[in-house]
C-alpha positions as CSV (number, residue, x, y, z in Angstrom):
1,M,-7.7,-24.1,-17.1
2,S,-5.3,-21.3,-17.5
3,D,-2.7,-19.8,-15.2
4,F,-2.5,-16.0,-14.6
5,L,1.2,-15.1,-14.3
6,L,2.2,-12.1,-12.1
7,P,3.2,-9.4,-14.6
8,D,6.3,-7.4,-14.7
9,I,5.6,-4.4,-12.4
10,G,8.7,-2.5,-13.4
11,E,11.5,-0.9,-11.5
12,G,13.4,-4.2,-11.6
13,I,11.0,-5.7,-9.1
14,V,11.2,-9.5,-9.0
15,E,8.9,-10.3,-6.2
16,C,6.1,-8.8,-4.0
17,E,3.9,-9.7,-1.0
18,V,0.3,-10.7,-1.5
19,V,-1.6,-8.3,0.8
20,E,-5.2,-9.2,0.1
21,W,-7.1,-11.5,-2.2
22,R,-10.3,-9.8,-3.5
23,V,-11.6,-13.2,-4.7
24,A,-11.8,-16.8,-3.5
25,E,-11.6,-20.1,-5.3
26,G,-14.8,-20.7,-7.2
27,D,-15.6,-17.0,-7.7
28,Q,-16.9,-15.7,-11.0
29,I,-14.7,-12.8,-12.2
30,E,-15.1,-10.2,-14.9
31,E,-12.5,-8.6,-17.2
32,D,-10.6,-5.7,-15.4
33,Q,-12.1,-6.8,-12.0
34,P,-9.6,-6.3,-9.1
35,I,-8.3,-9.7,-8.1
36,V,-5.5,-9.1,-5.6
37,E,-3.4,-6.4,-3.9
38,V,0.3,-6.9,-3.8
39,M,3.0,-4.8,-2.0
40,T,6.2,-4.1,-3.8
41,D,9.2,-2.3,-2.3
42,K,7.7,0.9,-3.7
43,A,3.9,0.9,-3.2
44,L,0.7,-1.1,-3.1
45,V,-0.3,-2.4,-6.6
46,E,-3.7,-3.7,-7.6
47,I,-3.8,-6.6,-10.0
48,T,-6.8,-7.0,-12.3
49,A,-8.2,-9.8,-14.4
50,H,-7.4,-9.7,-18.1
51,E,-10.4,-11.8,-19.0
52,A,-13.6,-13.2,-17.5
53,G,-14.0,-16.6,-16.0
54,V,-14.0,-18.6,-12.8
55,V,-11.1,-18.7,-10.3
56,T,-10.1,-22.3,-9.7
57,K,-7.0,-22.0,-7.6
58,L,-5.0,-19.4,-5.6
59,Y,-1.4,-20.3,-5.8
60,V,0.0,-17.8,-3.3
61,A,-1.6,-17.3,0.2
62,Q,-2.2,-14.0,1.7
63,G,1.0,-12.7,3.4
64,Q,3.3,-14.9,1.2
65,I,5.7,-13.8,-1.5
66,A,4.8,-14.0,-5.2
67,K,7.4,-14.1,-7.9
68,V,7.2,-12.1,-11.1
69,H,6.3,-14.3,-14.2
70,A,5.2,-17.1,-11.8
71,P,1.6,-18.4,-11.6
72,L,-0.5,-16.2,-9.3
73,Y,-3.9,-17.9,-9.7
74,A,-5.6,-20.4,-12.0
75,Y,-8.9,-19.8,-13.8
76,Q,-11.3,-21.3,-16.3
77,A,-12.0,-18.7,-19.0
78,E,-15.6,-17.8,-19.7
79,G,-17.1,-20.1,-22.4
80,E,-14.7,-22.9,-21.6
81,V,-16.6,-26.1,-20.6
82,Q,-14.8,-29.0,-19.0
83,A,-15.7,-32.1,-21.0
84,E,-16.9,-34.9,-18.8
85,P,-15.1,-38.2,-19.3
86,S,-16.9,-40.4,-21.8
87,K,-18.4,-43.6,-20.5
88,P,-17.3,-46.8,-22.4
89,E,-20.1,-48.1,-24.6
90,V,-21.0,-51.8,-24.0
91,T,-21.3,-53.7,-27.2
92,P,-22.1,-57.4,-27.8
93,D,-18.4,-58.0,-28.6
94,A,-17.5,-56.8,-25.1
95,L,-19.6,-59.4,-23.4
96,P,-17.8,-62.3,-21.8
97,S,-17.5,-65.3,-23.9
98,T,-17.7,-67.8,-21.0
99,P,-21.0,-69.4,-20.2
100,I,-23.1,-67.7,-17.5
101,T,-24.3,-70.0,-14.8
102,S,-27.6,-69.6,-13.0
103,T,-25.8,-68.3,-9.9
104,D,-23.9,-65.7,-12.0
105,A,-27.2,-64.6,-13.6
106,A,-28.8,-64.1,-10.2
107,T,-25.9,-62.1,-9.1
108,D,-26.0,-60.0,-12.2
109,R,-29.7,-59.3,-11.8
110,A,-29.1,-58.2,-8.2
111,A,-26.3,-55.9,-9.3
112,A,-28.5,-54.4,-12.0
113,H,-31.3,-53.8,-9.5
114,T,-28.9,-52.1,-7.2
115,A,-27.5,-49.9,-10.0
116,V,-30.9,-48.5,-11.0
117,A,-32.2,-48.1,-7.4
118,P,-33.1,-44.5,-6.6
119,T,-30.5,-42.6,-4.6
120,A,-30.9,-39.9,-2.0
121,P,-31.1,-36.4,-3.5
122,T,-27.9,-34.4,-3.3
123,A,-27.3,-30.7,-3.2
124,P,-27.4,-29.7,-6.9
125,T,-24.8,-27.0,-6.5
126,L,-22.2,-29.2,-5.0
127,A,-22.8,-32.1,-7.4
128,T,-23.1,-30.0,-10.6
129,H,-20.8,-27.1,-10.0
130,G,-18.4,-28.3,-7.4
131,K,-18.7,-25.3,-5.1
132,V,-21.2,-23.6,-2.9
133,P,-22.8,-20.6,-4.5
134,A,-22.2,-17.3,-2.6
135,S,-21.4,-13.7,-3.4
136,P,-17.8,-12.3,-2.9
137,A,-19.1,-10.3,0.0
138,V,-20.4,-13.4,1.7
139,R,-17.2,-15.3,1.0
140,R,-15.2,-12.5,2.6
141,L,-17.4,-12.6,5.7
142,V,-16.9,-16.4,5.9
143,R,-13.1,-15.9,5.7
144,E,-13.1,-13.2,8.3
145,H,-14.7,-15.5,10.8
146,Q,-12.6,-18.5,9.7
147,L,-15.5,-20.6,8.7
148,N,-16.0,-23.3,6.1
149,L,-18.6,-22.4,3.5
150,T,-19.7,-26.0,3.1
151,D,-20.7,-26.1,6.8
152,I,-23.3,-23.4,6.3
153,A,-26.8,-24.3,5.2
154,G,-27.8,-22.0,2.3
155,S,-31.4,-20.6,2.2
156,G,-31.0,-19.0,-1.2
157,K,-31.9,-20.5,-4.6
158,D,-30.0,-23.7,-5.4
159,G,-28.5,-23.7,-1.9
160,R,-26.9,-20.3,-2.2
161,V,-25.4,-19.1,1.0
162,L,-26.7,-15.6,2.0
163,K,-25.3,-13.1,4.6
164,E,-28.2,-14.0,6.9
165,D,-27.2,-17.7,6.8
166,V,-23.6,-16.8,7.9
167,L,-24.9,-14.7,10.7
168,A,-27.3,-17.4,11.8
169,H,-24.5,-19.9,11.7
170,L,-22.3,-17.7,13.9
171,E,-25.1,-17.5,16.5
172,Q,-25.3,-21.3,16.8
173,P,-23.5,-22.7,19.9
174,S,-20.3,-24.7,19.4
175,E,-20.8,-28.5,19.1
176,T,-18.0,-29.3,21.4
177,G,-18.3,-26.4,23.8
178,T,-14.5,-26.5,24.4
179,S,-11.7,-24.7,22.7
180,S,-8.8,-26.5,21.2
181,P,-5.7,-26.7,23.4
182,Q,-3.1,-24.0,22.7
183,A,0.5,-24.9,22.5
184,L,2.4,-23.5,25.4
185,P,5.3,-21.1,24.5
186,S,8.7,-22.4,25.0
187,Q,11.0,-20.8,27.6
188,G,12.0,-17.3,26.5
189,E,9.3,-17.0,23.8
190,E,6.5,-15.9,26.1
191,R,7.6,-12.2,25.8
192,V,7.1,-12.3,22.0
193,S,3.5,-11.5,21.1
194,R,3.9,-11.9,17.4
195,V,6.5,-12.0,14.6
196,E,6.0,-9.9,11.5
197,P,8.4,-10.2,8.5
198,L,9.9,-6.9,7.3
199,R,8.7,-6.6,3.8
200,G,7.6,-4.1,1.2
201,V,8.1,-0.4,1.8
202,R,9.4,-1.0,5.4
203,A,12.1,-3.3,4.2
204,V,13.3,-0.9,1.6
205,M,13.2,2.0,4.1
206,A,15.3,0.0,6.5
207,K,17.9,-0.8,3.8
208,R,18.1,2.8,2.5
209,M,18.3,4.4,5.9
210,V,21.2,2.2,6.9
211,E,22.9,3.0,3.6
212,S,22.3,6.7,4.0
213,A,23.4,6.9,7.6
214,S,26.5,4.8,7.0
215,T,27.7,6.3,3.7
216,I,26.8,10.0,4.0
217,P,28.4,12.2,6.7
218,H,25.4,14.1,8.1
219,F,25.7,17.7,9.2
220,H,22.8,18.9,11.4
221,Y,21.7,22.5,11.8
222,G,18.8,23.7,14.0
223,E,16.9,27.0,14.0
224,E,13.6,28.6,15.2
225,I,11.2,30.3,12.8
226,D,8.5,32.8,13.7
227,V,5.5,31.8,11.6
228,T,3.0,34.2,13.2
229,A,2.6,36.1,10.0
230,L,2.5,32.9,7.9
231,L,-0.3,31.5,10.0
232,A,-2.3,34.7,9.5
233,M,-1.8,34.7,5.8
234,R,-2.9,31.1,5.5
235,E,-6.1,31.9,7.4
236,R,-6.8,34.7,4.9
237,L,-6.2,32.4,1.9
238,K,-7.9,29.3,3.2
239,P,-11.5,30.3,2.2
240,L,-10.3,31.1,-1.4
241,V,-8.5,27.7,-1.7
242,E,-11.3,25.7,-0.2
243,A,-13.8,27.4,-2.6
244,K,-11.7,25.6,-5.3
245,G,-12.1,22.3,-3.6
246,E,-8.5,22.2,-2.2
247,R,-7.1,22.2,1.3
248,L,-4.4,24.7,2.3
249,T,-1.8,23.5,4.8
250,L,1.6,25.1,5.6
251,M,3.4,22.6,3.3
252,P,2.8,24.6,0.1
253,F,4.4,27.7,1.8
254,F,7.4,25.6,3.0
255,M,7.9,24.2,-0.5
256,K,7.5,27.5,-2.4
257,A,9.9,29.3,0.1
258,M,12.4,26.5,-0.3
259,A,12.4,26.7,-4.1
260,L,13.0,30.5,-3.8
261,A,15.9,29.9,-1.3
262,I,17.4,27.3,-3.6
263,A,17.8,30.0,-6.3
264,E,20.2,31.7,-4.0
265,E,22.0,28.5,-2.8
266,P,21.7,26.0,-5.8
267,I,24.2,23.6,-4.3
268,V,21.6,22.5,-1.8
269,N,19.6,21.2,-4.8
270,A,22.6,19.3,-6.2
271,Q,23.7,15.7,-5.9
272,L,27.0,13.9,-5.7
273,N,27.6,11.3,-8.4
274,A,28.2,7.7,-7.6
275,A,32.0,8.0,-8.0
276,G,32.0,11.0,-5.6
277,N,34.0,13.2,-7.9
278,A,31.4,15.5,-9.5
279,L,28.3,17.5,-8.5
280,H,25.1,17.4,-10.6
281,Y,23.0,20.6,-10.4
282,F,19.3,20.4,-11.1
283,S,17.2,23.2,-12.6
284,Q,14.0,21.7,-11.2
285,C,13.1,21.7,-7.5
286,N,11.4,18.4,-7.0
287,I,10.6,18.6,-3.3
288,G,9.7,15.5,-1.4
289,M,7.5,15.2,1.7
290,A,7.7,12.3,4.1
291,V,4.2,10.7,4.6
292,D,3.5,8.1,7.3
293,S,1.4,5.7,5.3
294,K,-0.2,2.3,6.3
295,A,2.5,0.6,4.1
296,G,5.4,2.5,5.8
297,L,7.3,5.7,5.2
298,M,6.9,7.1,1.7
299,V,8.4,10.2,0.2
300,P,6.6,11.3,-2.9
301,N,7.7,14.6,-4.4
302,V,6.1,17.6,-6.1
303,K,7.8,18.2,-9.4
304,S,9.0,21.7,-10.5
305,V,7.9,23.6,-7.5
306,E,9.8,26.7,-8.7
307,R,7.2,27.2,-11.5
308,L,4.1,26.3,-9.6
309,T,1.6,28.6,-7.8
310,L,0.7,28.0,-4.2
311,L,-2.7,26.7,-5.3
312,E,-1.0,24.2,-7.7
313,I,1.4,23.1,-5.0
314,A,-1.6,22.7,-2.6
315,R,-3.4,20.5,-5.2
316,E,-0.3,18.3,-5.7
317,V,0.3,18.0,-1.9
318,G,-3.3,16.9,-1.4
319,R,-3.1,14.3,-4.2
320,L,0.2,12.8,-3.1
321,T,-0.8,12.7,0.6
322,T,-4.0,10.8,-0.1
323,A,-2.2,8.4,-2.5
324,A,0.6,7.8,0.0
325,R,-1.7,7.1,2.9
326,E,-3.5,4.6,0.8
327,G,-0.3,3.0,-0.4
328,R,-1.0,3.7,-4.0
329,V,1.6,6.2,-5.1
330,D,2.7,6.1,-8.7
331,Q,6.3,5.2,-9.3
332,A,6.9,8.5,-11.1
333,D,5.8,10.4,-8.0
334,L,8.5,8.6,-5.9
335,K,11.4,9.2,-8.3
336,G,13.4,12.3,-9.1
337,G,13.3,14.1,-5.8
338,T,16.1,16.7,-5.1
339,I,15.4,17.7,-1.5
340,S,12.9,16.6,1.2
341,I,10.7,17.9,4.0
342,S,9.7,15.8,7.1
343,N,6.8,17.4,8.9
344,I,7.3,15.5,12.2
345,G,5.5,18.4,14.0
346,A,2.2,17.2,12.5
347,L,2.4,14.3,15.0
348,G,3.6,16.4,17.9
349,G,7.4,16.2,17.7
350,T,9.4,19.4,18.6
351,Y,12.9,18.3,17.4
352,A,14.3,15.6,15.2
353,A,17.6,14.6,13.6
354,P,16.5,13.5,10.1
355,I,18.4,11.1,7.9
356,I,19.0,12.2,4.3
357,N,16.9,10.6,1.6
358,A,19.9,9.6,-0.6
359,P,21.0,10.6,-3.2
360,E,19.5,14.0,-2.2
361,A,21.8,16.5,-0.5
362,A,19.6,17.8,2.3
363,I,16.4,17.2,4.3
364,V,14.6,19.4,6.9
365,A,12.6,18.1,9.9
366,I,9.8,20.5,10.9
367,G,8.7,20.5,14.5
368,K,5.4,21.5,15.9
369,T,4.5,25.2,16.2
370,Q,4.2,26.5,19.8
371,W,2.9,29.8,21.1
372,L,5.8,31.2,23.1
373,P,6.8,34.6,24.6
374,R,9.4,36.5,22.6
375,F,10.9,40.0,22.8
376,D,10.1,42.4,20.0
377,A,12.4,45.1,18.6
378,K,11.3,47.4,21.5
379,G,12.2,44.9,24.1
380,E,8.5,44.1,24.9
381,V,7.2,40.6,25.3
382,Q,4.8,39.3,22.7
383,R,3.0,36.0,22.0
384,R,4.5,34.5,18.9
385,A,4.1,31.2,16.9
386,I,7.5,29.6,17.0
387,M,8.4,26.6,14.8
388,T,11.5,24.6,15.4
389,I,13.4,23.1,12.4
390,T,16.4,20.8,12.0
391,W,18.4,20.5,8.8
392,A,20.6,17.5,7.8
393,G,23.1,18.1,4.9
394,D,25.5,16.0,3.0
395,H,28.7,17.2,4.7
396,R,30.8,15.9,1.7
397,F,30.0,19.1,-0.1
398,I,27.6,21.1,2.1
399,D,29.3,22.9,4.9
400,G,27.9,24.8,7.9
401,G,28.1,28.2,6.2
402,T,26.1,26.9,3.2
403,I,23.3,25.4,5.2
404,A,23.2,28.5,7.4
405,R,22.8,30.9,4.5
406,F,20.3,28.7,2.8
407,C,18.3,28.3,6.0
408,N,18.3,32.1,6.7
409,S,17.0,32.8,3.2
410,W,14.2,30.2,3.6
411,K,13.4,31.5,7.1
412,G,13.1,35.0,5.7
413,F,10.5,34.0,3.2
414,L,8.5,32.2,5.9
415,E,8.7,34.9,8.5
416,D,7.7,37.6,6.0
417,P,5.7,35.6,3.5
418,E,4.5,38.6,1.5
419,T,8.1,39.0,0.2
420,M,7.6,35.8,-1.8
421,L,5.3,37.9,-4.1
422,L,8.4,39.8,-5.4
423,H,9.8,36.5,-6.8
424,L,6.7,35.0,-8.4
425,G,6.7,35.0,-12.2
C-alpha cells in the first residue's frame, strides 16, 4: 500500500479542513478522479488521485484538519497484488520423532476428518475481496443514512449492493423499535443547539476584519445617487449582452465609472506601505467585489478595469461571482485588489458602514435602489431611482475632501452614464 500525502497548496498554507470525501474505503479510483474537497483559508480546493488503485484507508475524517505533506489516504495502486502468506510445507523431517500411540492415531484421524469436512458457503465478496461491492453513489447513500454496508443484503452479482437494496433496507422496521437514549444537556448548555468551529474562509475573514478595524482609522462618507438614467441604459443594453451569452448587472457600470474617477483622484487607488511612511500608487484598477459564498465572504477582483470594455467587465463579474459562490476562486483572482465594492443592496440593505479590505485604501457599500419622490430643476416632483452608498477610507492619508471629490466624480458618471463614452479608448 501507498500513502497519498496532502500536497503543498501554496500561499504558505500548512493545513486545511476536509470538507467532503468523494470516495470511501474500498472504492476503486482512477487517475485524476476527484477524491476529496478541502477548505483552505482562501478557497475550496479539489484534490484528485495521481494514479489508479483502490482506497484502503482514509486518514482524516470529514470536518477534521489535514496537514500539508501528511498522509491523507492510503491506497493500493492498480496492478499491485497483496501476496498471501505462504503455508509451511510438511515434510517427513518435520514429523514428530516420538512413537504414535493408538489413542494419538485415533485423535489424528478425527482431526483430519474435521479439517476436510465441508464448510458452509460464505459470501465470495467478503471472503475474497474484503469488502462489499457497491458503486460510489450507493456508498454515498449509505453514508447519508448512517448505515453499515455490511448489514444490507446485496441482490446484484456477487452480492453487490444496489440502490434498490439500500432503499428496501430503509423501509424495514427497526429491530428494537426503541431509540437509543440521548444524553441530557448539562445545566446552561441547553441553549446551545450546536457548536461549529471557525475555520477556512470565515476564520480568515474574522482575523482580517479585526486587524483592519483595529489598525486602520476609518473615515465614512455617505451619499445618494440618482441611477434612473443608468437603469434605463442597462435595459437598452441587456438584450445585446445576453445575445453574447453574458448577464448585465449594474456592477460593470459601478466598476467602469470607478476606474474613470480614479484617474482624477489616483490617491484612492494607492496603498500605504507596511512601515507607514510611503504611498504606493498603482496604474491598474483591480476592483474587488464582495461575494457572499457558501464558504464565507470572498472578495475576488477584476483586473485592469481601466482598459476593459463594459462587456469584458460583465464577463469577468459573471465568472468570478459563479466561482466565489461555489467556493472555487483561483488564488490569482483573490490577490492584487486595489479598491473594493460591497453590494449589500442586493440583499436588501439600505445603509452599511463597510470595513476596508486591507491593505486597500477604500471600500464602498452600495445600498438597495428605491423609487422615491425628488424635486427636479423646475421644482416639480418626479419619481426617481435613488441608490444610497457609503464610503470607508483609510484616514491616515485620505481626508474628507479627497473622498468627497472622488465620490462626486464617480457619482457624475453614474447619474449621466453616457458621459463615460467620452473617456473610453
